[in-house]
N, C-alpha and C positions, 0 to 999 in steps of 0.2 A: 199067321196073318189071319185077322178076323174077316168074316165074310157075312153076307146077308143071312146065311143059314144059321149064324150064331144069334140072330135076333128073334125074339118072340113077337107075337102079334101086337102087343102094346108098344114095344120099342119101335116097330115099324110105323105104327100110327103117330107116335110122338115125332119121328123124323118127318113124316108127311106133313104134319101141322107146322113143325118148325120151318120146313122148306117153303111152306105157303106164307107164313107170317113169322118171321124171326123175332118180332117184337111182342109176341104173344106173352101175356103175363103167366107166371107159374101157376097161378090160381086157375085161370081159364084153361090152360093146358091140362091141369089136374081134372077139372070138371069134364073136359072133352074125352079123357081116357079113363074116367071113373076110378081114379086113384086119389090118395091124399096128396096134398102139395109136397109134403116131405118126401114121399116115395117117388114122386115125379122129379123133384129136384135131384135126387140121387141117381135116377135113371139118366137124366140129362147130363149130369156130371160124368157118369160112366161112359155114355155115348161119345162125349167129347174127349175124354181121356183115352178111349179106345180108338179114336180117330175117325169116327163116323161123322161127327160134326167138326168141320175145319174152322169155322168162325162165322161171324155175323157182319153183314155190311148193308148199307143203304144203296139202292139203285138210283143213280142220279140221271137227270135229263141232259144228254150230251149236247143237244141243240142250244140249251140255255147257258151252256158252259164253254163255248167256243171249241166244241169238239164234234160238230155236227156231220162231218164227212168221215165215213168209215172206209177204209181201204185194206184189202188183203194183199200181201206181197209174198210172192214165191221167191226164195233166195237160194241160189246155187253157189256153193263154196268152191274155192280153187281146189282145195283138197279136203277130203273127209278123214283127217287123222285127228286123234284126240286133242292134241295141242291147239290146232286151229279151231276145232269145235268148242273146246273149253273157253278159248279166248272170245269167240263169237258169243257164246251163251253169257259170259260175264258182261260183255258190252251191251247186250240186249237188256239185261236186268235193270240197268240204270236209266233207261230211256222211258219217260212217263208216256210218251206217245204210243209206245208199243204195249198193247194191252195183253196180248198173248203171243207166245212163240212156241211152235211145235216142231220137233224133229220128225220128219215123215219119211216113209219109204216111197220110192218112185223116181220121177224124172228130175226132182230138185231136192234140196236138203231140208229147208225150213219153211214153214208157212207162218207168216206174221199177220196178226190182226192189229191194225193201227187206227187211231182216231186223231184228226186234226180239224181245224176250223173250216177250211175250204180248199179248193184246188190250188190256189196260190200258195197256201201253207204247205200243202203236200209236195208241190214242186220244190219248195225250200227244204223240206224234211228229207226228200228222197236224195237230194244232192248233198246236203250238209250232214246227214245222219246215216242213212241206209248205205250209201256208197262208201262211207268212211268206216263202216263196221269191218272188223278184221276178217280177211279171207273171202270177201264177197267178190265173185266173178260175174254173176249175172242175176238180174231180177226181172220179174214180171209182175205187173200191177193190175189189180182188179178193183175198180171203184164200185162200191155198193150204191145202187140207184134206189132201192127200197128194201128196208128190213121187213121181211115177211114174217119171220119168227125169231125171237130173241129171248132165250131162256137158259138158265143154268140148272133148271129142275131135273131131277133124276127120278124115274119111275121106281117107286118102292112097293 
């Protein structure tokens, strides 16, 4: 398994720059790290092939796209056996309102990050989706009042 220890200073700088601006041109990236465009392109291909770069995406404004309400949902399953958990995980994958789903240790089983238009949409979503997910015994809802920090950036 590759780790950050396998990266040299230039690889780390390339990752920092790509994380800041995934649309940076290869030419600008090469200038920033003082290498030829060909050498940088090969490094980016290697970093992607080795799994350091998972992909590229645009960050969209949820308020303009009818997804202005973020809600975190704690989910406690009836039983935490593999078949119930596998069925739950598969069901979560197909719901576009569920942005993230994390199996956690502690007093509940999964933490879901969801986005919907508003509270009325969330009431509909919790009843028609969350409570119909396989194995759900109990939920707790946390409505986000203000996003103080929202980043996927990793310190390199």
